[in-house]
CHARMM internal coordinates of N, CA and C (Angstrom, degrees):
IC EDIT
DIST 1 N 1 CA 1.5119
DIST 1 CA 1 C 1.5610
ANGL 1 N 1 CA 1 C 104.95
DIST 1 C 2 N 1.2875
ANGL 1 CA 1 C 2 N 112.78
DIHE 1 N 1 CA 1 C 2 N 143.00
DIST 2 N 2 CA 1.5185
ANGL 1 C 2 N 2 CA 122.80
DIHE 1 CA 1 C 2 N 2 CA 175.68
DIST 2 CA 2 C 1.5054
ANGL 2 N 2 CA 2 C 109.47
DIHE 1 C 2 N 2 CA 2 C -126.05
DIST 2 C 3 N 1.3213
ANGL 2 CA 2 C 3 N 114.78
DIHE 2 N 2 CA 2 C 3 N 127.48
DIST 3 N 3 CA 1.4872
ANGL 2 C 3 N 3 CA 120.77
DIHE 2 CA 2 C 3 N 3 CA 176.90
DIST 3 CA 3 C 1.5691
ANGL 3 N 3 CA 3 C 105.06
DIHE 2 C 3 N 3 CA 3 C -117.35
DIST 3 C 4 N 1.3104
ANGL 3 CA 3 C 4 N 115.26
DIHE 3 N 3 CA 3 C 4 N 127.65
DIST 4 N 4 CA 1.4198
ANGL 3 C 4 N 4 CA 120.85
DIHE 3 CA 3 C 4 N 4 CA 179.24
DIST 4 CA 4 C 1.5035
ANGL 4 N 4 CA 4 C 112.71
DIHE 3 C 4 N 4 CA 4 C -138.76
DIST 4 C 5 N 1.2950
ANGL 4 CA 4 C 5 N 112.90
DIHE 4 N 4 CA 4 C 5 N 154.55
DIST 5 N 5 CA 1.5029
ANGL 4 C 5 N 5 CA 119.21
DIHE 4 CA 4 C 5 N 5 CA -178.93
DIST 5 CA 5 C 1.5039
ANGL 5 N 5 CA 5 C 109.76
DIHE 4 C 5 N 5 CA 5 C -129.31
DIST 5 C 6 N 1.2713
ANGL 5 CA 5 C 6 N 119.36
DIHE 5 N 5 CA 5 C 6 N 126.53
DIST 6 N 6 CA 1.4892
ANGL 5 C 6 N 6 CA 122.56
DIHE 5 CA 5 C 6 N 6 CA 178.34
DIST 6 CA 6 C 1.5515
ANGL 6 N 6 CA 6 C 107.30
DIHE 5 C 6 N 6 CA 6 C -105.64
DIST 6 C 7 N 1.2175
ANGL 6 CA 6 C 7 N 117.50
DIHE 6 N 6 CA 6 C 7 N 109.92
DIST 7 N 7 CA 1.4979
ANGL 6 C 7 N 7 CA 121.62
DIHE 6 CA 6 C 7 N 7 CA -175.37
DIST 7 CA 7 C 1.4717
ANGL 7 N 7 CA 7 C 112.02
DIHE 6 C 7 N 7 CA 7 C -70.76
DIST 7 C 8 N 1.3436
ANGL 7 CA 7 C 8 N 117.21
DIHE 7 N 7 CA 7 C 8 N -32.89
DIST 8 N 8 CA 1.4809
ANGL 7 C 8 N 8 CA 123.68
DIHE 7 CA 7 C 8 N 8 CA -177.81
DIST 8 CA 8 C 1.5944
ANGL 8 N 8 CA 8 C 108.90
DIHE 7 C 8 N 8 CA 8 C -57.01
DIST 8 C 9 N 1.2876
ANGL 8 CA 8 C 9 N 115.49
DIHE 8 N 8 CA 8 C 9 N -43.46
DIST 9 N 9 CA 1.4993
ANGL 8 C 9 N 9 CA 119.25
DIHE 8 CA 8 C 9 N 9 CA -175.42
DIST 9 CA 9 C 1.5153
ANGL 9 N 9 CA 9 C 108.85
DIHE 8 C 9 N 9 CA 9 C -111.42
DIST 9 C 10 N 1.3177
ANGL 9 CA 9 C 10 N 120.41
DIHE 9 N 9 CA 9 C 10 N 3.42
DIST 10 N 10 CA 1.4856
ANGL 9 C 10 N 10 CA 125.39
DIHE 9 CA 9 C 10 N 10 CA 179.13
DIST 10 CA 10 C 1.5396
ANGL 10 N 10 CA 10 C 110.69
DIHE 9 C 10 N 10 CA 10 C 51.18
DIST 10 C 11 N 1.3793
ANGL 10 CA 10 C 11 N 112.91
DIHE 10 N 10 CA 10 C 11 N 55.97
DIST 11 N 11 CA 1.4944
ANGL 10 C 11 N 11 CA 119.91
DIHE 10 CA 10 C 11 N 11 CA -177.93
DIST 11 CA 11 C 1.5889
ANGL 11 N 11 CA 11 C 109.40
DIHE 10 C 11 N 11 CA 11 C -122.22
DIST 11 C 12 N 1.3156
ANGL 11 CA 11 C 12 N 116.12
DIHE 11 N 11 CA 11 C 12 N 129.75
DIST 12 N 12 CA 1.4497
ANGL 11 C 12 N 12 CA 120.15
DIHE 11 CA 11 C 12 N 12 CA 170.20
DIST 12 CA 12 C 1.5111
ANGL 12 N 12 CA 12 C 111.38
DIHE 11 C 12 N 12 CA 12 C -100.49
DIST 12 C 13 N 1.3211
ANGL 12 CA 12 C 13 N 117.29
DIHE 12 N 12 CA 12 C 13 N 129.07
DIST 13 N 13 CA 1.4483
ANGL 12 C 13 N 13 CA 121.82
DIHE 12 CA 12 C 13 N 13 CA -177.63
DIST 13 CA 13 C 1.4695
ANGL 13 N 13 CA 13 C 110.26
DIHE 12 C 13 N 13 CA 13 C -121.70
DIST 13 C 14 N 1.3621
ANGL 13 CA 13 C 14 N 118.00
DIHE 13 N 13 CA 13 C 14 N 129.42
DIST 14 N 14 CA 1.4499
ANGL 13 C 14 N 14 CA 124.19
DIHE 13 CA 13 C 14 N 14 CA 178.29
DIST 14 CA 14 C 1.5553
ANGL 14 N 14 CA 14 C 103.13
DIHE 13 C 14 N 14 CA 14 C -119.61
DIST 14 C 15 N 1.3888
ANGL 14 CA 14 C 15 N 114.51
DIHE 14 N 14 CA 14 C 15 N 117.73
DIST 15 N 15 CA 1.3834
ANGL 14 C 15 N 15 CA 120.02
DIHE 14 CA 14 C 15 N 15 CA 179.63
DIST 15 CA 15 C 1.5134
ANGL 15 N 15 CA 15 C 109.46
DIHE 14 C 15 N 15 CA 15 C -111.61
DIST 15 C 16 N 1.2896
ANGL 15 CA 15 C 16 N 118.86
DIHE 15 N 15 CA 15 C 16 N 120.77
DIST 16 N 16 CA 1.4263
ANGL 15 C 16 N 16 CA 123.31
DIHE 15 CA 15 C 16 N 16 CA -177.89
DIST 16 CA 16 C 1.5801
ANGL 16 N 16 CA 16 C 111.57
DIHE 15 C 16 N 16 CA 16 C -88.52
DIST 16 C 17 N 1.3041
ANGL 16 CA 16 C 17 N 113.70
DIHE 16 N 16 CA 16 C 17 N -33.75
DIST 17 N 17 CA 1.4504
ANGL 16 C 17 N 17 CA 121.32
DIHE 16 CA 16 C 17 N 17 CA 179.20
DIST 17 CA 17 C 1.5397
ANGL 17 N 17 CA 17 C 108.80
DIHE 16 C 17 N 17 CA 17 C -153.56
DIST 17 C 18 N 1.3193
ANGL 17 CA 17 C 18 N 115.69
DIHE 17 N 17 CA 17 C 18 N 140.17
DIST 18 N 18 CA 1.5091
ANGL 17 C 18 N 18 CA 123.03
DIHE 17 CA 17 C 18 N 18 CA 174.91
DIST 18 CA 18 C 1.5263
ANGL 18 N 18 CA 18 C 108.62
DIHE 17 C 18 N 18 CA 18 C -83.08
DIST 18 C 19 N 1.2858
ANGL 18 CA 18 C 19 N 114.42
DIHE 18 N 18 CA 18 C 19 N 111.84
DIST 19 N 19 CA 1.5336
ANGL 18 C 19 N 19 CA 119.78
DIHE 18 CA 18 C 19 N 19 CA 179.13
DIST 19 CA 19 C 1.5334
ANGL 19 N 19 CA 19 C 108.10
DIHE 18 C 19 N 19 CA 19 C -162.35
DIST 19 C 20 N 1.2997
ANGL 19 CA 19 C 20 N 114.59
DIHE 19 N 19 CA 19 C 20 N 177.81
DIST 20 N 20 CA 1.4720
ANGL 19 C 20 N 20 CA 122.28
DIHE 19 CA 19 C 20 N 20 CA 173.86
DIST 20 CA 20 C 1.5254
ANGL 20 N 20 CA 20 C 103.27
DIHE 19 C 20 N 20 CA 20 C -74.77
DIST 20 C 21 N 1.3840
ANGL 20 CA 20 C 21 N 116.78
DIHE 20 N 20 CA 20 C 21 N 135.67
DIST 21 N 21 CA 1.4495
ANGL 20 C 21 N 21 CA 118.82
DIHE 20 CA 20 C 21 N 21 CA -178.53
DIST 21 CA 21 C 1.5092
ANGL 21 N 21 CA 21 C 113.09
DIHE 20 C 21 N 21 CA 21 C -130.36
DIST 21 C 22 N 1.2295
ANGL 21 CA 21 C 22 N 117.92
DIHE 21 N 21 CA 21 C 22 N 162.18
DIST 22 N 22 CA 1.4492
ANGL 21 C 22 N 22 CA 128.81
DIHE 21 CA 21 C 22 N 22 CA 164.14
DIST 22 CA 22 C 1.5192
ANGL 22 N 22 CA 22 C 109.43
DIHE 21 C 22 N 22 CA 22 C -111.28
DIST 22 C 23 N 1.3197
ANGL 22 CA 22 C 23 N 113.92
DIHE 22 N 22 CA 22 C 23 N 128.76
DIST 23 N 23 CA 1.4846
ANGL 22 C 23 N 23 CA 119.60
DIHE 22 CA 22 C 23 N 23 CA -174.87
DIST 23 CA 23 C 1.5234
ANGL 23 N 23 CA 23 C 108.97
DIHE 22 C 23 N 23 CA 23 C -98.30
DIST 23 C 24 N 1.3573
ANGL 23 CA 23 C 24 N 113.17
DIHE 23 N 23 CA 23 C 24 N 133.55
DIST 24 N 24 CA 1.4536
ANGL 23 C 24 N 24 CA 119.49
DIHE 23 CA 23 C 24 N 24 CA 173.43
DIST 24 CA 24 C 1.4497
ANGL 24 N 24 CA 24 C 109.81
DIHE 23 C 24 N 24 CA 24 C -122.62
DIST 24 C 25 N 1.4167
ANGL 24 CA 24 C 25 N 117.25
DIHE 24 N 24 CA 24 C 25 N 124.28
DIST 25 N 25 CA 1.3944
ANGL 24 C 25 N 25 CA 120.63
DIHE 24 CA 24 C 25 N 25 CA -178.61
DIST 25 CA 25 C 1.5632
ANGL 25 N 25 CA 25 C 108.82
DIHE 24 C 25 N 25 CA 25 C -79.29
DIST 25 C 26 N 1.2879
ANGL 25 CA 25 C 26 N 115.16
DIHE 25 N 25 CA 25 C 26 N 127.18
DIST 26 N 26 CA 1.4874
ANGL 25 C 26 N 26 CA 121.13
DIHE 25 CA 25 C 26 N 26 CA -174.03
DIST 26 CA 26 C 1.5517
ANGL 26 N 26 CA 26 C 108.07
DIHE 25 C 26 N 26 CA 26 C -95.78
DIST 26 C 27 N 1.2371
ANGL 26 CA 26 C 27 N 117.08
DIHE 26 N 26 CA 26 C 27 N -40.28
DIST 27 N 27 CA 1.4489
ANGL 26 C 27 N 27 CA 123.86
DIHE 26 CA 26 C 27 N 27 CA 179.95
DIST 27 CA 27 C 1.5051
ANGL 27 N 27 CA 27 C 111.35
DIHE 26 C 27 N 27 CA 27 C -158.71
DIST 27 C 28 N 1.3441
ANGL 27 CA 27 C 28 N 120.25
DIHE 27 N 27 CA 27 C 28 N 174.40
DIST 28 N 28 CA 1.4485
ANGL 27 C 28 N 28 CA 117.87
DIHE 27 CA 27 C 28 N 28 CA -177.28
DIST 28 CA 28 C 1.5525
ANGL 28 N 28 CA 28 C 110.12
DIHE 27 C 28 N 28 CA 28 C -63.26
DIST 28 C 29 N 1.2845
ANGL 28 CA 28 C 29 N 113.97
DIHE 28 N 28 CA 28 C 29 N 121.89
DIST 29 N 29 CA 1.4351
ANGL 28 C 29 N 29 CA 123.17
DIHE 28 CA 28 C 29 N 29 CA -178.91
DIST 29 CA 29 C 1.5334
ANGL 29 N 29 CA 29 C 116.33
DIHE 28 C 29 N 29 CA 29 C 78.08
DIST 29 C 30 N 1.3054
ANGL 29 CA 29 C 30 N 119.89
DIHE 29 N 29 CA 29 C 30 N 9.81
DIST 30 N 30 CA 1.4129
ANGL 29 C 30 N 30 CA 122.63
DIHE 29 CA 29 C 30 N 30 CA 177.39
DIST 30 CA 30 C 1.4994
ANGL 30 N 30 CA 30 C 111.13
DIHE 29 C 30 N 30 CA 30 C -130.19
DIST 30 C 31 N 1.4160
ANGL 30 CA 30 C 31 N 116.31
DIHE 30 N 30 CA 30 C 31 N 127.22
DIST 31 N 31 CA 1.4928
ANGL 30 C 31 N 31 CA 118.39
DIHE 30 CA 30 C 31 N 31 CA -176.37
DIST 31 CA 31 C 1.4988
ANGL 31 N 31 CA 31 C 105.31
DIHE 30 C 31 N 31 CA 31 C -134.68
DIST 31 C 32 N 1.3094
ANGL 31 CA 31 C 32 N 116.54
DIHE 31 N 31 CA 31 C 32 N 151.88
DIST 32 N 32 CA 1.4517
ANGL 31 C 32 N 32 CA 124.58
DIHE 31 CA 31 C 32 N 32 CA 174.43
DIST 32 CA 32 C 1.5088
ANGL 32 N 32 CA 32 C 106.53
DIHE 31 C 32 N 32 CA 32 C -117.82
DIST 32 C 33 N 1.3236
ANGL 32 CA 32 C 33 N 115.97
DIHE 32 N 32 CA 32 C 33 N 141.72
DIST 33 N 33 CA 1.5302
ANGL 32 C 33 N 33 CA 122.72
DIHE 32 CA 32 C 33 N 33 CA 176.06
DIST 33 CA 33 C 1.5158
ANGL 33 N 33 CA 33 C 107.95
DIHE 32 C 33 N 33 CA 33 C -110.38
DIST 33 C 34 N 1.3337
ANGL 33 CA 33 C 34 N 110.90
DIHE 33 N 33 CA 33 C 34 N 132.16
DIST 34 N 34 CA 1.5105
ANGL 33 C 34 N 34 CA 120.07
DIHE 33 CA 33 C 34 N 34 CA -175.93
DIST 34 CA 34 C 1.5495
ANGL 34 N 34 CA 34 C 109.04
DIHE 33 C 34 N 34 CA 34 C -117.50
DIST 34 C 35 N 1.3644
ANGL 34 CA 34 C 35 N 117.10
DIHE 34 N 34 CA 34 C 35 N 138.49
DIST 35 N 35 CA 1.4978
ANGL 34 C 35 N 35 CA 117.82
DIHE 34 CA 34 C 35 N 35 CA 174.41
DIST 35 CA 35 C 1.4790
ANGL 35 N 35 CA 35 C 109.96
DIHE 34 C 35 N 35 CA 35 C -74.36
DIST 35 C 36 N 1.3636
ANGL 35 CA 35 C 36 N 116.42
DIHE 35 N 35 CA 35 C 36 N -175.80
DIST 36 N 36 CA 1.5130
ANGL 35 C 36 N 36 CA 117.57
DIHE 35 CA 35 C 36 N 36 CA -179.63
DIST 36 CA 36 C 1.5087
ANGL 36 N 36 CA 36 C 115.22
DIHE 35 C 36 N 36 CA 36 C -69.46
DIST 36 C 37 N 1.3305
ANGL 36 CA 36 C 37 N 117.69
DIHE 36 N 36 CA 36 C 37 N -14.08
DIST 37 N 37 CA 1.4956
ANGL 36 C 37 N 37 CA 119.00
DIHE 36 CA 36 C 37 N 37 CA 176.27
DIST 37 CA 37 C 1.5208
ANGL 37 N 37 CA 37 C 111.30
DIHE 36 C 37 N 37 CA 37 C -96.44
DIST 37 C 38 N 1.2934
ANGL 37 CA 37 C 38 N 118.84
DIHE 37 N 37 CA 37 C 38 N 9.53
DIST 38 N 38 CA 1.4794
ANGL 37 C 38 N 38 CA 125.33
DIHE 37 CA 37 C 38 N 38 CA 178.05
DIST 38 CA 38 C 1.4983
ANGL 38 N 38 CA 38 C 114.97
DIHE 37 C 38 N 38 CA 38 C 78.73
DIST 38 C 39 N 1.3478
ANGL 38 CA 38 C 39 N 118.27
DIHE 38 N 38 CA 38 C 39 N 15.06
DIST 39 N 39 CA 1.4370
ANGL 38 C 39 N 39 CA 119.56
DIHE 38 CA 38 C 39 N 39 CA 178.94
DIST 39 CA 39 C 1.4930
ANGL 39 N 39 CA 39 C 105.51
DIHE 38 C 39 N 39 CA 39 C -92.08
DIST 39 C 40 N 1.3896
ANGL 39 CA 39 C 40 N 111.38
DIHE 39 N 39 CA 39 C 40 N 148.32
DIST 40 N 40 CA 1.4638
ANGL 39 C 40 N 40 CA 120.02
DIHE 39 CA 39 C 40 N 40 CA -177.51
DIST 40 CA 40 C 1.5758
ANGL 40 N 40 CA 40 C 108.64
DIHE 39 C 40 N 40 CA 40 C -68.70
DIST 40 C 41 N 1.3030
ANGL 40 CA 40 C 41 N 114.03
DIHE 40 N 40 CA 40 C 41 N 127.16
DIST 41 N 41 CA 1.4373
ANGL 40 C 41 N 41 CA 123.80
DIHE 40 CA 40 C 41 N 41 CA -177.74
DIST 41 CA 41 C 1.5155
ANGL 41 N 41 CA 41 C 117.75
DIHE 40 C 41 N 41 CA 41 C -110.12
DIST 41 C 42 N 1.4218
ANGL 41 CA 41 C 42 N 112.85
DIHE 41 N 41 CA 41 C 42 N -18.32
DIST 42 N 42 CA 1.4254
ANGL 41 C 42 N 42 CA 119.18
DIHE 41 CA 41 C 42 N 42 CA 179.04
DIST 42 CA 42 C 1.4864
ANGL 42 N 42 CA 42 C 111.48
DIHE 41 C 42 N 42 CA 42 C 178.25
DIST 42 C 43 N 1.3731
ANGL 42 CA 42 C 43 N 115.47
DIHE 42 N 42 CA 42 C 43 N 167.72
DIST 43 N 43 CA 1.4483
ANGL 42 C 43 N 43 CA 124.70
DIHE 42 CA 42 C 43 N 43 CA 175.66
DIST 43 CA 43 C 1.4972
ANGL 43 N 43 CA 43 C 110.25
DIHE 42 C 43 N 43 CA 43 C -131.28
DIST 43 C 44 N 1.2937
ANGL 43 CA 43 C 44 N 120.83
DIHE 43 N 43 CA 43 C 44 N 149.20
DIST 44 N 44 CA 1.4157
ANGL 43 C 44 N 44 CA 128.10
DIHE 43 CA 43 C 44 N 44 CA 173.23
DIST 44 CA 44 C 1.4975
ANGL 44 N 44 CA 44 C 112.21
DIHE 43 C 44 N 44 CA 44 C -132.26
DIST 44 C 45 N 1.2752
ANGL 44 CA 44 C 45 N 118.54
DIHE 44 N 44 CA 44 C 45 N 128.73
DIST 45 N 45 CA 1.4081
ANGL 44 C 45 N 45 CA 126.11
DIHE 44 CA 44 C 45 N 45 CA -173.77
DIST 45 CA 45 C 1.5032
ANGL 45 N 45 CA 45 C 109.47
DIHE 44 C 45 N 45 CA 45 C -127.13
DIST 45 C 46 N 1.4051
ANGL 45 CA 45 C 46 N 117.66
DIHE 45 N 45 CA 45 C 46 N 111.13
DIST 46 N 46 CA 1.4264
ANGL 45 C 46 N 46 CA 122.23
DIHE 45 CA 45 C 46 N 46 CA -179.83
DIST 46 CA 46 C 1.5651
ANGL 46 N 46 CA 46 C 108.08
DIHE 45 C 46 N 46 CA 46 C -85.92
DIST 46 C 47 N 1.3525
ANGL 46 CA 46 C 47 N 119.50
DIHE 46 N 46 CA 46 C 47 N 163.07
DIST 47 N 47 CA 1.4500
ANGL 46 C 47 N 47 CA 123.77
DIHE 46 CA 46 C 47 N 47 CA 179.58
DIST 47 CA 47 C 1.5775
ANGL 47 N 47 CA 47 C 108.05
DIHE 46 C 47 N 47 CA 47 C 55.25
DIST 47 C 48 N 1.2781
ANGL 47 CA 47 C 48 N 114.76
DIHE 47 N 47 CA 47 C 48 N 44.89
DIST 48 N 48 CA 1.4889
ANGL 47 C 48 N 48 CA 120.68
DIHE 47 CA 47 C 48 N 48 CA -173.35
DIST 48 CA 48 C 1.5995
ANGL 48 N 48 CA 48 C 111.93
DIHE 47 C 48 N 48 CA 48 C -63.02
DIST 48 C 49 N 1.3054
ANGL 48 CA 48 C 49 N 117.75
DIHE 48 N 48 CA 48 C 49 N -43.04
DIST 49 N 49 CA 1.4799
ANGL 48 C 49 N 49 CA 119.66
DIHE 48 CA 48 C 49 N 49 CA 176.07
DIST 49 CA 49 C 1.4845
ANGL 49 N 49 CA 49 C 114.08
DIHE 48 C 49 N 49 CA 49 C -59.31
DIST 49 C 50 N 1.2691
ANGL 49 CA 49 C 50 N 116.13
DIHE 49 N 49 CA 49 C 50 N -44.06
DIST 50 N 50 CA 1.4857
ANGL 49 C 50 N 50 CA 121.95
DIHE 49 CA 49 C 50 N 50 CA 179.95
DIST 50 CA 50 C 1.5649
ANGL 50 N 50 CA 50 C 110.19
DIHE 49 C 50 N 50 CA 50 C -64.94
DIST 50 C 51 N 1.3394
ANGL 50 CA 50 C 51 N 117.55
DIHE 50 N 50 CA 50 C 51 N -38.68
DIST 51 N 51 CA 1.4060
ANGL 50 C 51 N 51 CA 122.84
DIHE 50 CA 50 C 51 N 51 CA -179.61
DIST 51 CA 51 C 1.5137
ANGL 51 N 51 CA 51 C 114.90
DIHE 50 C 51 N 51 CA 51 C -76.22
DIST 51 C 52 N 1.3466
ANGL 51 CA 51 C 52 N 118.01
DIHE 51 N 51 CA 51 C 52 N -35.19
DIST 52 N 52 CA 1.4290
ANGL 51 C 52 N 52 CA 122.46
DIHE 51 CA 51 C 52 N 52 CA -175.40
DIST 52 CA 52 C 1.5242
ANGL 52 N 52 CA 52 C 119.12
DIHE 51 C 52 N 52 CA 52 C -110.76
DIST 52 C 53 N 1.2945
ANGL 52 CA 52 C 53 N 114.32
DIHE 52 N 52 CA 52 C 53 N -12.24
DIST 53 N 53 CA 1.4435
ANGL 52 C 53 N 53 CA 118.10
DIHE 52 CA 52 C 53 N 53 CA -176.69
DIST 53 CA 53 C 1.5024
ANGL 53 N 53 CA 53 C 114.70
DIHE 52 C 53 N 53 CA 53 C 121.55
DIST 53 C 54 N 1.2924
ANGL 53 CA 53 C 54 N 117.82
DIHE 53 N 53 CA 53 C 54 N -156.16
DIST 54 N 54 CA 1.4604
ANGL 53 C 54 N 54 CA 120.58
DIHE 53 CA 53 C 54 N 54 CA -177.41
DIST 54 CA 54 C 1.4883
ANGL 54 N 54 CA 54 C 112.83
DIHE 53 C 54 N 54 CA 54 C -81.49
DIST 54 C 55 N 1.3460
ANGL 54 CA 54 C 55 N 117.39
DIHE 54 N 54 CA 54 C 55 N -175.23
DIST 55 N 55 CA 1.4470
ANGL 54 C 55 N 55 CA 120.65
DIHE 54 CA 54 C 55 N 55 CA -177.84
DIST 55 CA 55 C 1.4885
ANGL 55 N 55 CA 55 C 114.72
DIHE 54 C 55 N 55 CA 55 C -64.87
DIST 55 C 56 N 1.3435
ANGL 55 CA 55 C 56 N 122.14
DIHE 55 N 55 CA 55 C 56 N -14.03
DIST 56 N 56 CA 1.4401
ANGL 55 C 56 N 56 CA 125.28
DIHE 55 CA 55 C 56 N 56 CA 179.32
DIST 56 CA 56 C 1.5235
ANGL 56 N 56 CA 56 C 110.35
DIHE 55 C 56 N 56 CA 56 C -75.23
DIST 56 C 57 N 1.3447
ANGL 56 CA 56 C 57 N 115.48
DIHE 56 N 56 CA 56 C 57 N -16.14
DIST 57 N 57 CA 1.5077
ANGL 56 C 57 N 57 CA 120.72
DIHE 56 CA 56 C 57 N 57 CA -178.85
DIST 57 CA 57 C 1.4850
ANGL 57 N 57 CA 57 C 111.26
DIHE 56 C 57 N 57 CA 57 C -58.89
DIST 57 C 58 N 1.3045
ANGL 57 CA 57 C 58 N 118.57
DIHE 57 N 57 CA 57 C 58 N -33.27
DIST 58 N 58 CA 1.4732
ANGL 57 C 58 N 58 CA 126.57
DIHE 57 CA 57 C 58 N 58 CA -170.07
DIST 58 CA 58 C 1.5479
ANGL 58 N 58 CA 58 C 111.20
DIHE 57 C 58 N 58 CA 58 C -92.21
DIST 58 C 59 N 1.3611
ANGL 58 CA 58 C 59 N 118.32
DIHE 58 N 58 CA 58 C 59 N 1.76
DIST 59 N 59 CA 1.4625
ANGL 58 C 59 N 59 CA 120.18
DIHE 58 CA 58 C 59 N 59 CA 177.83
DIST 59 CA 59 C 1.5196
ANGL 59 N 59 CA 59 C 114.69
DIHE 58 C 59 N 59 CA 59 C -75.59
DIST 59 C 60 N 1.3259
ANGL 59 CA 59 C 60 N 118.62
DIHE 59 N 59 CA 59 C 60 N -21.90
DIST 60 N 60 CA 1.4438
ANGL 59 C 60 N 60 CA 121.43
DIHE 59 CA 59 C 60 N 60 CA -174.40
DIST 60 CA 60 C 1.4821
ANGL 60 N 60 CA 60 C 105.97
DIHE 59 C 60 N 60 CA 60 C -136.98
DIST 60 C 61 N 1.2929
ANGL 60 CA 60 C 61 N 115.01
DIHE 60 N 60 CA 60 C 61 N 133.88
DIST 61 N 61 CA 1.5230
ANGL 60 C 61 N 61 CA 123.38
DIHE 60 CA 60 C 61 N 61 CA 177.21
DIST 61 CA 61 C 1.4406
ANGL 61 N 61 CA 61 C 106.77
DIHE 60 C 61 N 61 CA 61 C -129.79
DIST 61 C 62 N 1.3793
ANGL 61 CA 61 C 62 N 119.35
DIHE 61 N 61 CA 61 C 62 N 123.05
DIST 62 N 62 CA 1.3824
ANGL 61 C 62 N 62 CA 125.65
DIHE 61 CA 61 C 62 N 62 CA 176.40
DIST 62 CA 62 C 1.5451
ANGL 62 N 62 CA 62 C 110.60
DIHE 61 C 62 N 62 CA 62 C -111.68
DIST 62 C 63 N 1.3514
ANGL 62 CA 62 C 63 N 115.75
DIHE 62 N 62 CA 62 C 63 N 124.93
DIST 63 N 63 CA 1.4665
ANGL 62 C 63 N 63 CA 118.10
DIHE 62 CA 62 C 63 N 63 CA 177.00
DIST 63 CA 63 C 1.4668
ANGL 63 N 63 CA 63 C 107.07
DIHE 62 C 63 N 63 CA 63 C -111.44
DIST 63 C 64 N 1.3362
ANGL 63 CA 63 C 64 N 116.54
DIHE 63 N 63 CA 63 C 64 N 127.74
DIST 64 N 64 CA 1.4511
ANGL 63 C 64 N 64 CA 124.36
DIHE 63 CA 63 C 64 N 64 CA -179.68
DIST 64 CA 64 C 1.5303
ANGL 64 N 64 CA 64 C 109.01
DIHE 63 C 64 N 64 CA 64 C -122.82
DIST 64 C 65 N 1.3253
ANGL 64 CA 64 C 65 N 115.13
DIHE 64 N 64 CA 64 C 65 N 143.20
DIST 65 N 65 CA 1.5335
ANGL 64 C 65 N 65 CA 120.49
DIHE 64 CA 64 C 65 N 65 CA 169.88
DIST 65 CA 65 C 1.5661
ANGL 65 N 65 CA 65 C 109.54
DIHE 64 C 65 N 65 CA 65 C 71.70
DIST 65 C 66 N 1.3069
ANGL 65 CA 65 C 66 N 117.75
DIHE 65 N 65 CA 65 C 66 N 25.32
DIST 66 N 66 CA 1.4393
ANGL 65 C 66 N 66 CA 117.71
DIHE 65 CA 65 C 66 N 66 CA 179.38
DIST 66 CA 66 C 1.5472
ANGL 66 N 66 CA 66 C 112.36
DIHE 65 C 66 N 66 CA 66 C -82.59
DIST 66 C 67 N 1.2523
ANGL 66 CA 66 C 67 N 116.58
DIHE 66 N 66 CA 66 C 67 N 123.86
DIST 67 N 67 CA 1.4609
ANGL 66 C 67 N 67 CA 124.74
DIHE 66 CA 66 C 67 N 67 CA -176.93
DIST 67 CA 67 C 1.5161
ANGL 67 N 67 CA 67 C 109.31
DIHE 66 C 67 N 67 CA 67 C -115.16
DIST 67 C 68 N 1.3360
ANGL 67 CA 67 C 68 N 116.35
DIHE 67 N 67 CA 67 C 68 N 135.95
DIST 68 N 68 CA 1.4744
ANGL 67 C 68 N 68 CA 116.79
DIHE 67 CA 67 C 68 N 68 CA 177.55
DIST 68 CA 68 C 1.4841
ANGL 68 N 68 CA 68 C 108.35
DIHE 67 C 68 N 68 CA 68 C -116.83
DIST 68 C 69 N 1.2763
ANGL 68 CA 68 C 69 N 116.08
DIHE 68 N 68 CA 68 C 69 N 152.08
DIST 69 N 69 CA 1.4876
ANGL 68 C 69 N 69 CA 120.49
DIHE 68 CA 68 C 69 N 69 CA 178.25
DIST 69 CA 69 C 1.4789
ANGL 69 N 69 CA 69 C 107.10
DIHE 68 C 69 N 69 CA 69 C -85.22
DIST 69 C 70 N 1.3888
ANGL 69 CA 69 C 70 N 114.84
DIHE 69 N 69 CA 69 C 70 N 148.02
DIST 70 N 70 CA 1.4324
ANGL 69 C 70 N 70 CA 120.74
DIHE 69 CA 69 C 70 N 70 CA -177.85
DIST 70 CA 70 C 1.5725
ANGL 70 N 70 CA 70 C 110.45
DIHE 69 C 70 N 70 CA 70 C -94.22
END
COOR INIT
IC SEED 1 N 1 CA 1 C
IC BUILD
């Protein structure tokens, strides 16, 4: 999993797997990327600072309940 923040466009991107994706817009400024099998491959959130708080919000990321396939 890769989590990145682009301060120039204020976008938070969470990539679960690198693959070719189809993007589905879920709400204004929020999109989900799906692989060819329909599994979630990533998320993109625009206006991230406004949605989550100030720049210190991105200093710590906690992942809970993450399960990987064997």
